[in-house]
VEXDREN-2710 file (C-alpha; in Angstrom, 1 decimal):
% VEXDREN-2710
k/r/px/py/pz
1/UNK/105.0/147.4/119.5
2/UNK/107.0/144.0/119.8
3/UNK/109.9/146.0/118.5
4/UNK/109.5/148.9/120.5
5/UNK/109.9/146.6/123.2
6/UNK/113.1/144.8/122.1
7/UNK/114.3/148.3/121.4
8/UNK/113.9/149.1/124.7
9/UNK/115.4/145.8/126.6
10/UNK/118.2/146.9/123.9
11/UNK/118.5/150.8/125.6
12/UNK/118.7/148.8/128.8
13/UNK/121.6/146.7/127.9
14/UNK/123.3/149.5/126.4
15/UNK/122.9/151.6/130.1
16/UNK/123.8/148.3/132.0
17/UNK/127.4/148.6/130.1
18/UNK/127.5/152.4/130.4
19/UNK/126.9/152.2/134.6
20/UNK/129.3/149.1/134.4
21/UNK/132.1/151.5/132.8
22/UNK/130.8/155.1/134.1
23/UNK/133.0/156.1/137.1
24/UNK/131.0/157.1/140.3
25/UNK/129.2/160.9/140.3
26/UNK/127.2/162.7/142.5
27/UNK/124.9/160.1/144.1
28/UNK/122.8/162.8/145.8
29/UNK/121.2/163.7/142.0
30/UNK/117.4/164.4/142.5
31/UNK/116.6/163.7/138.5
32/UNK/116.6/160.7/136.9
33/UNK/115.5/158.8/134.0
34/UNK/113.4/155.5/133.9
35/UNK/113.1/153.1/130.9
36/UNK/110.5/150.0/131.4
37/UNK/109.4/147.3/129.3
38/UNK/106.0/145.6/130.2
39/UNK/104.5/142.2/129.1
40/UNK/100.8/141.0/130.0
41/UNK/97.4/140.9/129.4
42/UNK/94.1/143.2/129.7
43/UNK/90.4/143.3/128.5
44/UNK/88.9/145.7/126.5
45/UNK/85.3/146.3/127.5
46/UNK/82.4/148.0/125.0
47/UNK/78.8/148.4/125.3
48/UNK/76.5/146.0/123.6
49/UNK/79.7/143.7/122.8
50/UNK/81.6/140.7/124.7
51/UNK/84.5/141.4/126.9
52/UNK/87.9/140.8/124.6
53/UNK/90.9/139.5/126.4
54/UNK/94.0/140.1/125.0
55/UNK/98.2/140.4/125.2
56/UNK/99.9/144.0/126.0
57/UNK/103.0/145.1/125.4
58/UNK/104.1/148.1/126.5
59/UNK/107.6/150.4/126.6
60/UNK/108.0/153.5/128.4
61/UNK/110.3/156.4/129.2
62/UNK/109.9/158.3/132.6
63/UNK/111.6/161.4/134.2
64/UNK/111.8/161.2/137.9
65/UNK/112.4/163.3/140.7
66/UNK/113.2/162.4/144.2
67/UNK/111.2/164.0/146.7
68/UNK/112.7/162.9/150.0
69/UNK/115.2/159.7/150.7
70/UNK/112.4/157.2/150.2
71/UNK/109.7/158.7/148.3
72/UNK/110.0/160.4/144.5
73/UNK/107.2/161.3/141.7
74/UNK/107.7/160.2/137.7
75/UNK/106.2/161.3/134.7
76/UNK/106.7/160.9/131.0
77/UNK/105.1/158.9/127.8
78/UNK/104.4/155.2/127.4
79/UNK/103.1/153.1/124.3
80/UNK/100.8/150.6/124.9
81/UNK/99.8/147.8/122.6
82/UNK/96.6/145.8/122.8
83/UNK/96.1/142.9/120.5
84/UNK/93.1/139.9/120.4
85/UNK/91.2/138.1/118.3
86/UNK/87.3/137.9/118.1
87/UNK/84.1/137.0/116.2
88/UNK/81.5/139.7/114.6
89/UNK/78.3/138.6/112.6
90/UNK/80.1/135.1/112.2
91/UNK/83.3/136.7/110.9
92/UNK/86.6/136.5/112.6
93/UNK/88.8/139.6/113.0
94/UNK/92.0/140.4/114.5
95/UNK/92.1/143.8/116.8
96/UNK/95.3/145.8/117.0
97/UNK/95.3/148.9/119.5
98/UNK/98.1/151.2/119.6
99/UNK/97.7/154.0/122.8
100/UNK/99.9/156.7/124.0
101/UNK/99.6/157.1/128.0
102/UNK/100.7/160.3/130.4
103/UNK/101.2/158.6/133.7
104/UNK/102.0/160.6/137.0
105/UNK/103.4/158.3/139.8
106/UNK/104.1/158.7/143.4
107/UNK/106.7/156.0/144.3
108/UNK/107.7/154.8/147.7
109/UNK/110.8/152.5/148.1
110/UNK/112.1/150.5/151.3
111/UNK/115.7/149.1/151.7
112/UNK/116.1/145.2/152.3
113/UNK/118.7/143.7/154.4
114/UNK/120.6/146.9/155.0
115/UNK/123.5/146.0/156.6
116/UNK/124.3/142.6/154.5
117/UNK/123.8/144.2/151.1
118/UNK/124.7/148.0/152.2
119/UNK/121.0/149.2/151.2
120/UNK/121.5/147.9/147.4
121/UNK/118.2/145.9/147.5
122/UNK/115.0/147.9/147.7
123/UNK/111.3/146.6/147.6
124/UNK/109.3/149.8/145.9
125/UNK/105.6/150.3/145.2
126/UNK/103.9/153.1/143.3
127/UNK/100.7/154.6/142.7
128/UNK/99.1/157.0/140.3
129/UNK/97.1/158.2/137.4
130/UNK/97.3/158.3/133.5
131/UNK/95.8/160.3/130.5
132/UNK/95.3/157.6/127.8
133/UNK/94.8/158.3/124.2
134/UNK/93.9/155.5/121.4
135/UNK/96.0/156.6/118.4
136/UNK/95.5/154.0/116.2
137/UNK/93.3/150.9/115.5
138/UNK/93.5/148.3/113.1
139/UNK/91.1/145.4/112.0
140/UNK/92.1/142.8/109.7
141/UNK/89.1/140.4/108.5
142/UNK/89.4/138.0/105.4
143/UNK/87.7/140.6/103.5
144/UNK/90.4/143.3/104.0
145/UNK/91.6/145.5/106.8
146/UNK/90.3/148.9/108.5
147/UNK/92.1/151.6/110.0
148/UNK/91.4/154.5/112.3
149/UNK/93.4/157.3/113.9
150/UNK/92.8/159.5/117.0
151/UNK/90.0/157.5/118.3
152/UNK/89.5/160.1/121.7
153/UNK/91.1/160.2/125.5
154/UNK/90.2/159.1/128.4
155/UNK/91.8/158.4/132.5
156/UNK/92.8/155.5/134.5
157/UNK/94.8/154.6/137.7
158/UNK/97.5/152.2/138.5
159/UNK/99.5/150.6/141.1
160/UNK/102.7/148.5/140.8
161/UNK/105.2/146.7/143.2
162/UNK/108.5/145.2/142.7
163/UNK/112.3/145.1/143.8
164/UNK/115.1/147.2/142.8
165/UNK/118.8/146.4/142.8
166/UNK/121.1/149.5/142.9
167/UNK/124.1/148.1/140.3
168/UNK/126.3/151.5/140.7
169/UNK/125.2/154.7/142.9
170/UNK/123.8/156.0/139.5
171/UNK/122.1/152.6/137.7
172/UNK/119.6/150.5/139.1
173/UNK/117.8/147.3/137.7
174/UNK/114.1/146.3/138.6
175/UNK/111.5/143.9/138.1
176/UNK/108.1/144.0/139.5
177/UNK/104.5/144.3/138.4
178/UNK/101.8/146.4/137.6
179/UNK/98.0/146.6/137.5
180/UNK/95.8/149.2/135.4
181/UNK/92.4/149.8/135.0
182/UNK/90.7/153.0/133.1
183/UNK/88.0/154.6/135.1
184/UNK/86.4/156.0/132.3
185/UNK/84.9/155.3/128.7
186/UNK/86.6/156.6/125.7
187/UNK/84.0/158.0/123.5
188/UNK/84.5/159.0/119.6
189/UNK/82.2/158.6/116.7
190/UNK/79.3/156.9/118.9
191/UNK/81.8/154.4/120.3
192/UNK/82.9/153.6/124.1
193/UNK/85.3/151.5/125.1
194/UNK/88.3/151.5/127.8
195/UNK/90.7/149.0/128.5
196/UNK/90.1/147.1/132.0
197/UNK/92.5/144.6/134.4
198/UNK/95.5/145.2/132.7
199/UNK/98.3/143.2/134.1
200/UNK/102.0/143.2/133.6
201/UNK/105.3/142.2/134.6
202/UNK/107.8/144.9/134.3
203/UNK/111.6/145.1/133.8
204/UNK/112.9/148.6/134.4
205/UNK/116.1/150.5/134.4
206/UNK/116.6/153.7/135.8
207/UNK/119.8/155.8/136.2
208/UNK/120.5/159.5/137.6
209/UNK/121.5/162.5/135.9
END
């Protein structure tokens, strides 16, 4: 997943260079795309086990549609990796989860210092729901490595805030903070679990079609 985050950052840089060289097009386009890299932490909760706190690495690709001047919706795909270490039965282990998420967010924006910066600096906020699937699980101990796939689905909600800067009519860079939490447990093979208290710092690039 760390390689995926680096790939997203590389895509960021490519679009930044593209945006600077590209001639201005129709700035009234309602459709766009957004790429984000997110770094933070979260907590894995399972019945009859202690809560496990670990690191979170996220990369996503979203499609956006402008509803009004200051509101939009976004959806797409997101890959989330959760990593932590724990002890079970006196034995240390390393846990690596890979999740696929499908979010649907409603987003609001507000221009800051309109006259001074010509509406290029904006505050934004977004909230919504996501469907979540545990694609793969890897548990590594001194005695070996155990892997599981397709460990079920659940749902959650999230909220994010931050600022965006309009580099050109069709290219935006942003940074913000996001909080997410599963509201239902994922159930598979008599195992129930969910991720809570996911907090990340987000780096975003967006552009219009």
